[in-house]
TIVEXVEX-816067 format. One line per field, with one value per atom (N, C-alpha, C): x, y, z; atom name; residue in one letter. Coordinates in Angstrom, 2 decimals, decimal comma, m for minus. Example, Ala and Ser with C-alpha at 12.3 -4.5 7.8 and 13.67 -1.06 7.14 Angstrom:
BEGIN
xx: c(13,19 12,30 13,20 12,85 13,67 12,90)
yy: c(m5,69 m4,50 m3,30 m2,25 m1,06 0,03)
zz: c(7,80 7,80 7,80 7,08 7,14 7,87)
at: c(N CA C N CA C)
aa: c(a a a s s s)
This chain:
BEGIN
xx: c(m7,20 m8,32 m8,00 m7,50 m7,16 m6,07 m5,08 m3,98 m4,50 m5,44 m6,00 m6,75 m7,48 m8,21 m7,24 m6,15 m5,16 m4,52 m4,20 m3,59 m4,54 m5,82 m6,82 m6,95 m6,94 m7,05 m5,84 m4,64 m3,43 m3,42 m3,87 m3,92 m4,88 m6,00 m6,97 m6,43 m5,70 m5,10 m4,05 m3,26 m2,18 m2,72 m3,90 m4,45 m5,25 m5,53 m6,33 m5,44 m5,80 m5,01 m5,68 m4,85 m5,39 m6,05 m7,19 m7,93 m8,16 m7,79 m8,09 m9,30 m10,41 m11,67 m11,91 m11,79 m12,10 m13,26 m14,10 m15,20 m16,43 m16,45 m17,58 m18,93 m19,01 m20,27 m20,82 m19,97 m20,42 m20,79 m21,82 m22,24 m21,35 m20,78 m19,87 m18,44 m17,61 m16,25 m15,21 m13,96 m12,81 m11,70 m10,66 m9,55 m8,23 m7,29 m5,95 m4,95 m4,12 m3,15 m1,83 m1,32 m0,04 1,01 2,08 3,12 4,06 4,95 5,92 6,78 7,10 7,95 7,24 5,95 5,19 4,23 4,40 3,59 2,57 1,35 0,29 0,61 0,45 0,71 m0,51 m1,34 m2,51 m3,56 m4,80 m5,91 m6,92 m7,10 m8,10 m7,95 m6,72 m6,49 m6,32 m6,46 m6,27 m5,03 m4,17 m2,99 m3,42 m2,82 m3,16 m1,88 m2,00 m0,91 m1,51 m0,91 m1,43 m1,05 m1,88 m1,55 m0,24 0,44 1,71 1,54 0,34 0,09 m0,26 m0,39 m0,80 0,32 m0,06 0,90 0,89 2,07 2,18 1,99 1,46 0,77 m0,59 m1,08 m2,41 m3,20 m4,49 m5,30 m6,13 m6,38 m7,18 m8,53 m9,59 m10,93 m11,48 m11,87 m12,36 m13,67 m14,41 m15,63 m15,26 m16,09 m15,86 m15,87 m14,98 m14,89 m13,45 m13,26 m11,93 m11,24 m9,97 m9,20 m7,79 m7,26 m5,87 m5,14 m4,09 m3,37 m1,94 m1,48 m0,09 0,56 1,75 2,44 3,95 4,69 6,14 6,84 7,94 8,80 9,75 9,91 10,88 11,42 12,74 13,35 14,74 15,13 16,47 17,46 18,52 19,60 20,84 21,72 22,93 22,67 23,62 23,49 24,24 23,70 24,37 24,46 25,61 25,80 25,82 26,12 26,21 24,89 23,82 22,54 21,90 21,02 20,36 19,03 18,03 16,73 16,74 16,27 16,13 14,66 14,26 12,87 12,83 11,84 11,62 10,88 10,79 9,85 8,44 7,52 6,13 5,64 5,06 4,55 3,04 2,54 1,10 0,56 m0,64 m1,31 m2,82 m3,47 m4,92 m5,50 m6,56 m7,17 m8,65 m9,37 m10,80 m11,00 m11,45 m11,70 m13,07 m13,11 m14,37 m14,84 m16,12 m16,70 m16,28 m15,86 m15,50 m14,10 m13,35 m12,02 m10,92 m9,80 m8,64 m7,46 m6,82 m5,67 m4,45 m3,28 m2,06 m1,00 m0,45 0,69 1,94 2,74 3,93 5,11 6,30 7,51 8,66 9,71 10,86 11,65 11,75 12,44 13,95 14,64 16,11 16,73 17,80 18,44 19,23 19,95 20,80 20,66 19,95 19,78 20,97 21,94 23,12 24,13 23,93 24,83 24,36 24,85 24,38 24,59 25,67 25,97 24,98 24,20 23,22 21,83 21,63 20,31 19,81 20,69 20,28 19,80 20,56 20,17 18,87 18,71 17,49 16,28 16,40 15,29 14,99 16,04 15,84 15,17 15,49 14,95 13,82 13,22 12,19 11,03 10,53 9,37 8,38 7,11 6,06 4,85 3,92 2,72 1,59 0,39 m0,79 m1,17 m1,22 m1,56 m3,06 m3,73 m5,18 m5,47 m6,72 m7,07 m6,84 m6,91 m6,70 m5,25 m4,33 m2,91 m2,33 m3,13 m2,63 m1,81 m0,73 0,10 m0,11 m0,66 m0,87 0,32 1,20 2,42 2,14 2,92 2,87 3,94 3,67 4,62 5,21 6,53 7,20 6,85 6,54 6,21 7,45 7,51 8,66 8,94 10,20 10,58 11,54 11,29 12,16 11,60 12,19 11,74 10,34 9,77 8,43 7,33 7,66 6,65 5,51 5,79 4,72 3,69 4,17 3,24 2,46 3,09 2,39 1,29 1,57 0,56 m0,59 m0,28 m1,34 m2,11 m1,37 m2,02 m2,58 m2,13 m2,72 m1,95 m0,70 0,00 0,27 0,90 1,36 0,29 m0,55 m1,47 m2,93 m3,20 m4,58 m5,33 m6,64 m7,50 m8,53 m8,88 m9,78 m11,18 m11,55 m12,92 m13,15 m12,08 m12,23 m11,94 m12,84 m12,59 m11,51 m10,73 m9,72 m10,33 m9,62 m10,19 m10,54 m9,86 m10,11 m11,10 m11,66 m12,60 m13,96 m14,84 m16,18 m16,97 m16,74 m17,51 m17,16 m15,98 m15,54 m15,51 m15,98 m15,91 m17,24 m17,47 m18,73 m18,93 m19,70 m19,89 m20,83 m21,64 m22,63 m22,03 m22,15 m21,64 m22,46 m21,76 m22,44 m21,65 m22,21 m21,54 m20,16 m19,94 m18,65 m17,57 m17,93 m16,97 m15,78 m16,03 m14,94 m13,97 m14,50 m13,63 m12,76 m13,33 m12,57 m11,43 m11,74 m10,70 m9,60 m9,99 m9,00 m8,14 m8,75 m8,01 m6,99 m7,37 m6,43 m5,24 m5,51 m4,43 m3,52 m4,11 m3,31 m2,44 m3,04 m2,31 m1,13 m1,35 m0,28 0,86 0,52 1,55 2,36 1,68 2,36 3,26 2,76 3,55 4,82 4,70 5,88 6,90 6,44 7,35 8,08 7,41 8,01 8,74 8,63 9,25 10,77 11,44 12,89 13,29 14,57 15,04 14,77 14,98 14,74 13,26 12,39 10,96 10,53 11,10 10,76 11,21 12,42 12,93 12,05 11,67 10,83 9,48 8,94 7,65 7,77 8,83 9,01 9,22 9,96 10,15 8,82 7,99 6,66 5,80 5,89 5,08 5,48 6,78 7,28 6,93 6,93 6,65 5,21 4,31 2,91 2,14 2,61 1,91 0,63)
yy: c(4,46 4,28 3,20 2,05 0,95 1,38 2,11 2,58 3,49 4,36 5,27 4,52 3,48 2,67 1,96 1,41 0,71 1,65 2,87 3,85 4,18 4,33 4,64 3,50 2,26 1,10 1,00 1,22 1,15 2,24 3,42 4,53 4,22 3,59 3,22 2,19 1,21 0,17 0,76 1,71 2,31 3,14 3,74 4,62 3,86 2,59 1,80 1,27 1,56 1,12 m0,04 m0,86 m1,86 m1,14 m1,62 m0,98 m1,96 m1,56 m2,32 m1,66 m2,37 m1,79 m2,05 m0,99 m1,06 m0,12 0,16 1,10 0,45 m0,88 m1,59 m1,18 m1,12 m0,81 0,59 1,49 2,85 3,55 4,38 5,09 6,30 6,89 8,03 7,55 7,59 7,05 8,02 7,74 8,48 7,48 7,89 6,98 7,62 6,77 7,19 6,46 7,19 6,57 6,31 5,09 4,70 4,60 5,37 5,30 4,12 3,92 2,82 2,98 1,86 1,75 2,14 2,46 2,76 1,61 0,94 m0,23 0,09 m0,34 m0,17 m1,04 m0,47 m1,22 m1,30 m0,26 m0,28 0,70 0,40 1,29 1,26 2,42 2,58 1,54 1,33 0,46 m1,00 m1,41 m2,81 m2,93 m3,90 m4,13 m4,58 m3,98 m4,28 m4,42 m5,07 m5,10 m5,38 m4,78 m5,02 m6,42 m7,06 m8,39 m8,35 m9,48 m9,55 m9,31 m9,52 m9,39 m7,97 m7,05 m5,70 m4,98 m4,12 m3,36 m1,90 m1,30 0,13 0,98 2,20 2,67 2,01 1,87 1,31 2,27 2,03 2,94 2,19 2,89 2,39 3,09 2,33 2,91 2,85 4,01 4,08 4,87 4,68 5,46 6,89 7,82 9,21 9,31 10,14 10,28 10,31 10,23 10,30 8,94 8,95 7,71 7,90 6,82 6,77 5,75 6,18 5,30 5,11 3,87 3,55 2,97 3,46 2,95 3,01 2,42 2,31 2,34 3,07 3,09 1,91 1,22 0,13 0,08 0,12 0,12 m0,49 m1,11 m1,69 m0,62 m0,49 0,46 m0,32 0,33 m0,33 m1,17 m2,02 m2,87 m4,17 m5,24 m6,54 m7,10 m7,72 m8,39 m7,43 m6,16 m5,18 m4,46 m4,87 m4,19 m4,55 m3,68 m3,91 m3,17 m3,79 m3,14 m2,29 m1,07 m0,18 0,14 0,14 0,45 1,65 2,48 3,62 3,15 4,00 3,69 3,66 3,06 3,12 4,55 5,08 6,45 6,42 7,41 7,46 8,86 8,93 10,22 10,04 11,12 11,14 12,23 11,91 12,91 12,60 13,57 13,40 13,27 12,11 11,86 12,41 13,17 13,73 12,94 12,74 11,93 12,43 11,48 11,79 12,34 12,53 13,12 12,05 12,48 11,60 12,20 11,37 11,79 10,98 11,57 10,90 10,96 9,81 9,77 10,09 11,01 11,42 11,58 11,60 11,73 12,20 12,79 13,23 12,02 11,85 10,68 10,82 9,73 9,79 10,04 10,83 11,18 10,01 9,29 8,20 7,00 5,97 4,79 3,84 4,17 3,32 3,64 4,72 5,08 4,39 3,18 2,34 3,00 3,75 4,37 5,47 5,95 7,00 6,43 5,15 4,56 4,51 4,14 4,01 5,34 6,41 7,72 8,20 7,91 8,32 7,64 6,34 5,60 6,09 6,36 6,80 8,16 9,03 10,39 10,57 9,46 9,49 10,40 11,13 11,99 11,76 11,94 11,75 12,57 12,69 13,48 12,98 13,41 13,12 14,41 14,34 15,50 15,50 16,58 16,68 17,29 17,16 17,76 19,27 19,92 21,36 21,78 20,80 21,12 21,13 20,85 20,82 19,56 19,70 18,55 18,22 17,05 16,60 15,71 16,16 15,39 14,11 13,10 11,84 11,89 11,22 11,20 9,80 9,76 8,48 7,91 6,62 5,94 5,24 5,02 4,34 3,02 2,75 1,52 0,73 m0,57 m1,40 m2,78 m3,60 m4,98 m5,10 m4,02 m4,09 m3,84 m3,82 m3,46 m4,47 m5,74 m6,74 m6,39 m6,04 m5,70 m4,44 m3,48 m2,24 m2,50 m3,34 m3,60 m4,42 m5,38 m6,19 m5,38 m4,65 m3,90 m2,58 m2,07 m0,86 0,41 0,32 1,54 2,48 1,98 2,87 3,26 2,32 2,62 2,38 2,09 1,77 3,00 2,97 3,99 3,29 3,90 3,25 3,05 3,87 3,82 2,73 2,05 1,03 m0,34 m1,32 m2,65 m3,38 m4,18 m5,01 m6,34 m7,15 m8,43 m9,36 m9,21 m10,11 m9,55 m8,38 m7,78 m8,43 m8,29 m8,90 m8,46 m7,22 m6,72 m7,45 m8,11 m8,74 m10,25 m10,82 m12,27 m12,82 m14,10 m14,71 m16,02 m16,92 m18,25 m18,27 m17,21 m17,20 m16,58 m17,27 m16,75 m15,56 m14,51 m13,32 m12,72 m11,77 m11,23 m10,67 m10,08 m9,45 m10,43 m11,71 m12,68 m12,87 m12,93 m13,11 m11,95 m10,72 m9,55 m9,61 m10,11 m10,22 m11,21 m12,38 m13,38 m12,82 m12,06 m11,44 m10,46 m9,72 m8,76 m9,46 m10,64 m11,39 m11,88 m12,33 m12,77 m11,60 m10,45 m9,25 m8,91 m9,02 m8,69 m9,63 m10,93 m11,91 m11,66 m11,36 m11,08 m9,85 m8,82 m7,59 m7,81 m8,55 m8,82 m9,59 m10,57 m11,36 m10,52 m9,67 m8,84 m7,83 m7,36 m6,33 m6,89 m8,19 m8,79 m8,79 m8,65 m8,76 m10,24 m10,49 m11,87 m12,65 m12,00 m12,66 m13,01 m12,10 m12,35 m13,50 m13,56 m14,65 m15,99 m16,02 m17,26 m17,70 m16,73 m17,05 m17,61 m17,03 m17,50 m18,92 m19,19 m20,52 m21,56 m21,19 m22,12 m22,44 m21,40 m21,61 m22,49 m22,28 m23,05 m24,52 m24,78 m26,16 m26,86 m26,10 m26,70 m27,18 m26,61 m27,02 m26,55 m25,50 m24,99 m24,27)
zz: c(m42,20 m41,28 m40,25 m40,74 m39,84 m38,86 m39,39 m38,54 m37,44 m37,77 m36,78 m35,69 m36,08 m35,11 m34,17 m34,72 m33,91 m32,90 m33,34 m32,44 m31,30 m31,63 m30,60 m29,60 m30,10 m29,21 m28,28 m28,83 m28,03 m26,97 m27,35 m26,39 m25,26 m25,61 m24,58 m23,62 m24,15 m23,30 m22,38 m22,93 m22,15 m21,00 m21,19 m20,17 m19,11 m19,35 m18,41 m17,30 m16,06 m14,92 m14,20 m13,55 m12,64 m11,47 m11,04 m9,95 m8,81 m7,60 m6,39 m5,75 m5,70 m5,26 m3,77 m2,97 m1,55 m1,20 m2,19 m1,98 m1,35 m1,28 m0,65 m1,23 m2,54 m3,24 m2,93 m2,46 m2,18 m3,49 m3,44 m4,65 m4,93 m3,90 m4,05 m3,81 m4,82 m4,72 m5,25 m4,91 m5,42 m5,68 m6,40 m6,69 m6,27 m5,88 m5,48 m6,36 m7,05 m7,96 m7,24 m7,38 m6,80 m7,91 m7,84 m8,87 m8,64 m9,57 m9,46 m8,21 m7,60 m6,42 m5,12 m5,18 m3,97 m3,71 m2,56 m2,24 m1,14 m1,36 m0,36 0,85 2,05 3,28 4,19 4,18 5,06 4,56 4,86 4,53 5,67 6,29 7,35 8,46 8,90 10,04 9,74 8,48 8,10 7,22 7,55 6,73 5,34 4,32 2,93 2,12 0,97 0,00 m1,37 m2,38 m3,72 m4,19 m5,02 m5,55 m6,33 m6,39 m7,10 m8,59 m9,10 m10,54 m10,95 m10,02 m10,37 m11,12 m12,05 m12,84 m12,40 m12,37 m12,03 m13,29 m13,11 m11,92 m11,79 m10,57 m10,36 m9,47 m9,36 m8,56 m7,52 m6,43 m5,33 m5,37 m5,39 m5,38 m3,97 m3,43 m2,06 m2,02 m0,95 m0,75 m0,38 m0,74 m0,35 1,17 1,72 3,17 3,64 4,94 5,53 5,45 5,05 4,93 5,49 6,03 6,50 5,64 4,96 4,04 4,53 4,52 4,81 3,57 3,23 2,04 2,26 1,34 1,50 0,15 0,11 m1,08 m1,04 m2,18 m2,28 m3,70 m3,83 m5,16 m5,10 m6,19 m6,29 m6,71 m5,94 m6,25 m6,66 m7,42 m7,88 m9,11 m9,44 m10,63 m10,43 m11,03 m10,99 m9,59 m9,30 m8,02 m6,84 m7,11 m6,03 m5,77 m6,45 m6,28 m4,94 m4,50 m3,22 m3,20 m2,56 m2,41 m1,14 m1,30 m0,15 0,07 1,34 1,69 2,60 2,40 3,29 4,53 5,56 6,64 6,05 6,76 6,31 6,47 5,41 5,40 5,64 6,32 6,60 6,39 5,84 5,69 5,85 6,25 6,42 5,53 4,82 3,95 3,77 3,25 2,97 1,46 1,03 m0,40 m0,77 m1,84 m2,33 m3,55 m3,64 m4,71 m6,09 m6,93 m8,30 m8,50 m7,42 m7,55 m7,63 m8,20 m8,36 m7,61 m6,80 m6,00 m6,43 m6,29 m6,74 m5,64 m5,28 m4,37 m5,19 m4,70 m5,44 m4,48 m5,04 m4,23 m5,11 m4,54 m5,34 m5,83 m7,13 m7,69 m7,53 m7,19 m7,09 m8,45 m8,47 m9,73 m10,31 m9,44 m9,91 m8,99 m9,44 m8,59 m8,69 m9,56 m9,66 m8,56 m7,84 m6,75 m5,47 m5,28 m4,18 m2,83 m2,69 m1,40 m1,03 m1,99 m1,70 m1,41 m1,72 m1,57 m0,15 0,79 2,18 2,74 2,48 2,99 2,34 1,04 0,35 1,00 1,27 1,86 3,28 4,05 5,43 5,51 4,56 4,58 3,57 3,17 2,13 2,51 1,53 1,73 0,60 0,89 m0,12 0,28 m0,65 m0,39 m1,28 m0,94 m1,75 m2,47 m3,79 m4,60 m4,89 m4,50 m4,71 m6,08 m6,57 m7,86 m7,89 m6,73 m6,67 m6,57 m6,56 m6,50 m5,10 m4,08 m2,71 m2,48 m1,71 m1,36 0,12 0,38 1,76 2,13 3,02 3,31 4,09 3,78 4,53 5,61 6,72 7,82 7,97 8,17 8,36 9,73 9,76 11,00 11,55 12,87 13,46 12,76 12,49 11,79 12,65 12,76 13,57 13,74 14,63 14,79 15,34 15,89 16,44 15,43 14,15 13,15 13,10 13,39 13,41 14,47 15,65 16,73 16,39 15,74 15,40 14,39 13,40 12,38 12,95 13,81 14,41 15,44 16,28 17,34 16,89 15,76 15,20 15,47 16,02 16,36 15,21 14,16 13,12 12,14 11,74 10,66 11,00 12,26 12,61 13,11 12,99 13,57 14,43 15,58 16,52 15,96 14,96 14,45 13,43 12,99 11,95 12,54 12,45 13,01 12,25 12,97 12,35 11,96 11,14 10,72 11,87 13,04 14,16 15,16 14,90 15,84 15,72 16,74 16,68 15,47 14,99 13,85 12,57 12,56 11,31 11,39 12,52 12,66 13,11 12,81 13,23 12,53 13,12 12,54 11,36 11,17 10,11 8,85 7,73 6,47 6,02 5,52 5,05 3,90 3,16 1,98 2,24 3,43 3,70 4,12 4,28 4,80 3,88 2,57 1,61 1,68 1,87 1,95 3,20 4,33 5,56 5,39 4,76 4,54 3,64 2,63 1,75 2,53 3,44 4,25 5,13 5,66 6,49 5,67 4,44 3,57 3,25 2,94 2,67 3,88 5,07 6,29 6,50 6,29 6,46 5,48 4,22 3,23 3,61 4,08 4,47 5,67 6,66 7,86 7,52 6,66 6,28 5,54 4,63 3,84 4,71 5,78 6,63 7,85 8,08 9,26 9,14 10,29 10,31 10,21 9,99 9,88 11,17 12,32 13,60 13,77 13,34 13,46 12,55 11,35 10,44 11,01 11,58 12,17 13,34 14,19 15,34 14,89 13,84 13,33 12,78 12,02 11,44 12,53 13,58 14,70 15,38 15,54 16,13 15,23 13,92 12,97 13,01 13,05 13,06 14,37 15,46 16,77 16,90 16,07 16,09 17,30 17,95 19,14 18,75)
at: c(N CA C N CA C N CA C N CA C N CA C N CA C N CA C N CA C N CA C N CA C N CA C N CA C N CA C N CA C N CA C N CA C N CA C N CA C N CA C N CA C N CA C N CA C N CA C N CA C N CA C N CA C N CA C N CA C N CA C N CA C N CA C N CA C N CA C N CA C N CA C N CA C N CA C N CA C N CA C N CA C N CA C N CA C N CA C N CA C N CA C N CA C N CA C N CA C N CA C N CA C N CA C N CA C N CA C N CA C N CA C N CA C N CA C N CA C N CA C N CA C N CA C N CA C N CA C N CA C N CA C N CA C N CA C N CA C N CA C N CA C N CA C N CA C N CA C N CA C N CA C N CA C N CA C N CA C N CA C N CA C N CA C N CA C N CA C N CA C N CA C N CA C N CA C N CA C N CA C N CA C N CA C N CA C N CA C N CA C N CA C N CA C N CA C N CA C N CA C N CA C N CA C N CA C N CA C N CA C N CA C N CA C N CA C N CA C N CA C N CA C N CA C N CA C N CA C N CA C N CA C N CA C N CA C N CA C N CA C N CA C N CA C N CA C N CA C N CA C N CA C N CA C N CA C N CA C N CA C N CA C N CA C N CA C N CA C N CA C N CA C N CA C N CA C N CA C N CA C N CA C N CA C N CA C N CA C N CA C N CA C N CA C N CA C N CA C N CA C N CA C N CA C N CA C N CA C N CA C N CA C N CA C N CA C N CA C N CA C N CA C N CA C N CA C N CA C N CA C N CA C N CA C N CA C N CA C N CA C N CA C N CA C N CA C N CA C N CA C N CA C N CA C N CA C N CA C N CA C N CA C N CA C N CA C N CA C N CA C N CA C N CA C N CA C N CA C N CA C N CA C N CA C N CA C N CA C N CA C N CA C N CA C N CA C N CA C N CA C N CA C N CA C N CA C N CA C N CA C N CA C N CA C N CA C N CA C N CA C N CA C N CA C N CA C N CA C N CA C N CA C)
aa: c(m m m i i i a a a a a a v v v m m m v v v a a a l l l l l l a a a g g g c c c a a a s s s k k k m m m d d d t t t l l l d d d y y y a a a d d d d d d a a a s s s a a a t t t a a a v v v i i i e e e f f f p p p q q q y y y i i i e e e l l l r r r a a a l l l d d d g g g e e e a a a r r r s s s q q q p p p f f f t t t v v v s s s y y y p p p y y y q q q l l l k k k v v v a a a a a a g g g v v v h h h v v v i i i g g g f f f q q q y y y q q q q q q e e e w w w g g g a a a g g g a a a s s s s s s r r r y y y y y y k k k s s s p p p i i i m m m q q q l l l t t t f f f t t t a a a r r r a a a g g g e e e r r r y y y v v v i i i d d d y y y p p p k k k p p p a a a y y y i i i d d d r r r l l l n n n e e e g g g e e e n n n y y y a a a k k k t t t f f f s s s a a a w w w l l l l l l t t t p p p g g g g g g e e e k k k i i i p p p a a a k k k a a a q q q p p p k k k g g g p p p g g g i i i l l l a a a r r r l l l i i i g g g g g g g g g a a a v v v a a a t t t d d d s s s v v v p p p t t t p p p d d d s s s p p p a a a a a a a a a g g g p p p v v v s s s r r r p p p g g g e e e a a a r r r v v v e e e s s s a a a r r r l l l d d d a a a l l l q q q t t t l l l w w w k k k d d d a a a s s s e e e d d d e e e r r r k k k a a a f f f m m m n n n w w w l l l i i i s s s g g g q q q)
């Protein structure tokens, strides 16, 4: 009897996922599952990133309706001193979330990650899709990748939508404290973390020089 209870408890723990709640108290919600090596980059025009403490797979809770998601594949290839992390371009897809449904981001897994020479090509030609409860695959599209990624994320080129305010827009800023203020500040922190992770070496150096100069 005790053994059966322990098995049930362990099974329950194993099935429980970390949840990032972006539903804003909506009564009708859906969830999107993120598998290992897929990192959240943007949601509905705002730069996002999962906390460092999150465990894979994790899920994103969103309000029912149309959403634009940006994400990126990142994995270590090779072994030991010769290993290297490869990143895909930022992928983007648009879909309509229906209340109570579960969606899963999926992609073709590499057969051998120890073949370092194949990692770069795999990342460059990376493909992924959103799997719906009905079995439909909604393909994600690779966004332009290069030194201008900071400008695209701030200005909204790759992952932004005109209908969603950014953290710096009038709709999200103001001198009066309100319930949504903490969420806006969190969004800014997420954005800064994402920008730093995606910045090129030259962009990071330029930023540090600006920071030191105190301008």
